[in-house]
N, C-alpha and C positions, 0 to 999 in steps of 0.2 A: 640462491634460486628457490629453494624450498620456502625460505622466509618470504620472498616476494610472492610466491604462489599463495601462501597462507594469508598475506595481507590483501591480495587481490580477492581472495575468497571472502574475506571480511567485508570489503567494499561491495562485492556483489550481493552479499546477504543484506547489507544495509540498503543498497539500491532497490532490491526486490521488496524489502519491507516498506520503503518509501513509496514505491510504485503501488503496492497493495493498499497502503494508507490513502494515497491520492485517489486511487480508483474507488475506494469506499466513500471518500469525500464527494467524488463526482456523482456516485450513485445516490448518495443522500441529497445532494443538491438537485439532482434530476427529479427525485421524488418531491422535494420541496417546491421546485418550480411547477411541477404538475399540479400540486395542491394549490399553489398560488393561482395558477391559471383557472382551475375549477372555481376557486373563490371569486375570482374576477368575473367569471361567467355568471355566478350566482348574483353578484352585485349588479351586473348589467341587467339581469332579468328583474331584479328589484327596482332598478332605476326605470326600466321600461314600464313596470307595473305602476310606479309612482307617476310617471308621465301620463299614463291612462287616467290615474286618479286626478292629476292636475287638470287634464282635459275635462273630466266630468265636473270637477269643482268649478272650473272656469265657466262651464255651461250653467251650473247652479248659481254662480255669481252673476251671470247675465240675467237669469230669471229674477234674482233678488234685486238687481239694479233696476230692472223694469218695474218690479213691484215697488221699489223705492220711488221711482218716478211717479207712479200712480198715487202712492201715499202722499208724496210732496204736493202733487197737483190738488189732491183732495184736501189736504191740509191748508193749502193756499186759499182754496174757496172758503173753507171754514174761517180762516183768518179774515178774509174780506167780509164775510157775513158778520163776524164778530165785530169788525171795525165799524160796519154800518150800524150795528145795534149794541154799541159798547156802553151807552149810558142807561141807567135804570129806568128813566122816563120812557124811552122808546120801547123797552121791554115790557113795562107796565101797560103802555098803550096797546101793544101787540096782544096782551092777554085780555085787557078790558074791552077790546074791540070784538071779542068773541060774541056769537049770537046766543050762546047758552053756557050754562055752567060746565057741562061735559066738554064742550069745545074749549073752554078756558083751561080746564084740567089737562086736556090733551096738549094744548099749546105750552103749558108750563112743563109738562113731561118732555115735550119735544125740545124745548130750550135746554132742559137739563141733559137730555141725551146728546145734544149737539156739543155741549160743554164737555161731557164725559168722553165722547168720541174724539174730540180734539185732543184731549189729554192722552187718550189711549194711542191715537195715531202718532203723536209726538214721541211717546215712549217706544212704540213699535219701530219708528224710524231710527231712533237712537240705538235700540237693540240690534236691528238689522245691520246698521252701519258698523257697529262694534263687531258683530259676527263676521261680516265681510272682511273687515280689517284683520281680525284674528286669523281667519282662514288663509288670507293672502300671505301674512307673515309666516304662518306655520308651514305652508307649502313651499314658500321661497327658502325657508330655513332648511327643510328636508331636502329640497333639490340641491341647495348649496352643499349640504353635508354629504349627500351621496356622491355628488360630483367630486368633491375633495377626496373622499374615500377611494373612488375609482382612480383618480390621479395618483394617489398614494400607492395603490396596488400596482398600477402600471409602472411607477417608479421602482418599486421592489422587483418587479419582473425584469426590468432592464438591468438592475444591479446583479440579480442572480444569473442572467444570461452572460454578463461580463465575467462573473466568477466562474461559470461553467467553462467558458472559452479559455480563461486563464488556467484552470485546472487541466484542461485538455492539452494546452501547450506544455504545461509542466509534466504531464504524463508522457507526452511525446518525447520530451527531453530525457526523462528517466528511462524510457524504453531504449532510446538511442544510447544512453550511458550504459545501460545494462548490456546492450549488444556489443558495445565497445569493450566492456569489461570481460565479457565472455570470450571475445576474440583474443584479448590480451591473455586471459587464462589459458586458452587453447595453445597460444604461442609458447607460454611458459611450460605447459605440459609437453609440448613438442621439444622444447629445449631440454627438459628433464629426460625425455626419451633418448635424446642425443647423448646425454651424459651416461645413461645406462649402456648405450651402444659403445661408448668410448671405453667403459670398464670391460664390457664384453670383448672388445677388440684386443685389450691388453691381455686378458686371460687366453684368448684364442692364439695370440702371438706367442705366449709362453708354451702352449700346447703344441703349436706348429713347430716351434724350435725343438721341443722334445721329440716330436715325430721325425724331423729331419735328422736329429742326432741318432735316433734309433735306426733309421734307414742307413745312415752313414756307417753305423757300427755293424751293418750286415744283417740286421733283423728284417725278415721278410713278412709280407702280408700284414703290414701295419694298418690298423683300422682306428676308427674313432674311440673304440673301447680299449685299445692296447697301444696308445700312442707313446706311453712312457716305457722306456727300457728299465725294467725293475730288477734290481739285485735281490738276492734272497732276503736281505735285510729290509729292502723297500717293499718287497712282496708281503713280508710279515707285518710291516707297518700298515700297508694298505688293507690287509685282511683284518687287522686289529681295529682300524678305523671303521670299516664296514660292520664289524661285529658289535661296535658300540653305538649303532644307530638307535636313536631314542634315548641315549644315555650320555651324550656328549655334554660337557659343562657349557654353561652360557658364556658368550664372549665378553661379559661384564659381570661384576660382582652382584649387582642388584638392578632390576629393571623389568620392563614388560614389552611385549610386542605391540607396536602401533600400526604397522602395515604388514599384511601377510603376503605370501608368495602367490603369483599367478595374475591373471587378467580379470578385471571386474569393472562394472559400470562406474563412472564417476558419481560420487554421492550427490552432486548438485547440478551438473551439466548433462542434459539429455544428449544422447548420441556420442558422448565422449567416454572412452575407456581408458583405464589405467593398467599398465602392465608392470609388475614388479618381479625382477629376476631373482630376488632374494627376499629377505624380511628386514624391516626397520624396527629398531629397538630404542626405547627411551629410558634414560637413567638420570640420577641426580647430576647436577652440573659438576664438572671437574672429574667425572668418572674416567677410568682407564679401560682401554680395550685389551683383551687377552686372547691368546690362542685357544681354540677349542680342542686341540689335540697336539701330540708330538709331531714335529715335522721340520721342514727346512724352508727358510724364506727364499722364494724364487723371484720375487719382484717387489720393488719399492718405487713408486712413482707418484705423480700428481695429476689429477683430473679436475679441471675447472677451479684450480686453486686449492683443492682439498687433497690430502694424501691418501694413497691406497697401498695396502700391504697384501701380498699374495703368499700364502704358505702352502707348500706341497706336502701331502700325506700319502706317499706312494702314488697311486693313480688318481687320488682325489686332491682337489684344491679348495682351500677356504680363502675367501676374499673379504677384506675389511676396508670399508670406505667411510669417509668423513672424519679423518683423523687430523687433529690440530698439529701435533708433532709426532715423530716416529722415533722409537728407541731401539729399533733393530735395523740390521743391514742385510743386503742380499747375500745369500750363501750361509747365513747364520743358522745354526741348529736351534730349534725352539722346543720347549717342553710344554706340556699341558698347563693351561692357566697362566702361562708366562705373559707379563705385560708387554705389549708391542707399541704403545703410544697412548696419548690422551685424546679424548673424543671432543669434537666441536659441539658447541651448544646451538640449539635452534632458537626461533623467535619467542618460544615460551620459557626460555631460560632453563632448558633441559638438554642434557647430552643426548645426541641422536646418532646411532651407529647403523650402517647398512652392512648386512652380512649375506654373502652368497656362498654356495657350495657347488662345485662342479665335479663331474666324473668324465674325464675326457672332454668332449664337446657338449655333453649333456648337462643341462642346468637342473639341479635338484632343489627340493623344498627344504630349506634349513630348519623350518619349524618341526619337521618330522624327525630330525636328527638330534635336536637338543633335548635334554632331560625335561620332563614335565614339571 
């Protein structure tokens, strides 16, 4: 049972760690999604600004196209004029028909200007057309690039949303699993409490039998403190046991206390308390349990498959639980440090012994009775 409780605790710790990890991942994803959304907002504003630029450039393109039309019309007229005056004779006649030398010079200059203007307009038309084409390509490229980028960001957002939903589902499962493990652990703790009550019932049965025996022997005013009929020898043993409080030998050759006496909150489960009627000690595997004082074995039984030995020391009882096998029998006289049986191992491959000390119906803290 203790092994199962320990294993459940390990699973609970792992589940809590997984839940915390998943929660951290969800928080990180939420921040990432928020940053992505902000980035998409920025991209949208950039695209809106680009659309405004496209509109403005479209207007500029319209103006340039109207200018192109005018340039082409003007250029066409020039071509027609040049067609009509394409041979040198006509040009010479146009100059010689002048009424004066100044007029001839002006006509020569005029013809030269027409020729230069035609070449300039042709170049201007080509440059304007090239500029228009370049701007159209550039704007279309930017628009396509921004649109693709926005689509890419929207795709990332959808993926992150799916991941977040997936993590939330995972977190929900982990929380459910944690709840189930906590319930399981509480059930095991309740089972252990039942086990403690079973040991307590055995001790009380021994005490009650002693009380009835005392009453049958004619002893009056039997109370919880004097349930045992003590012979002078038993009284001396009881007084000797009491006198050795804090100096009793340990119930094993070497070891340490793993769980102390009393009620305390569970180290991992909120709202769950653990009550220990004695102390738990751990020792190297294969260790033997031994009596803490001289006495008589008053009970040898089994609880939940594990052996229990009860030794009486006058009006005191010492209880040894979690024994693999027992080397003593009921009614046997026991001396201090005498071996009473081997101790069962726990899941950490250590021998673990549960010890209780009673005085009548009163449960005492064994930790205050053992030698430091």
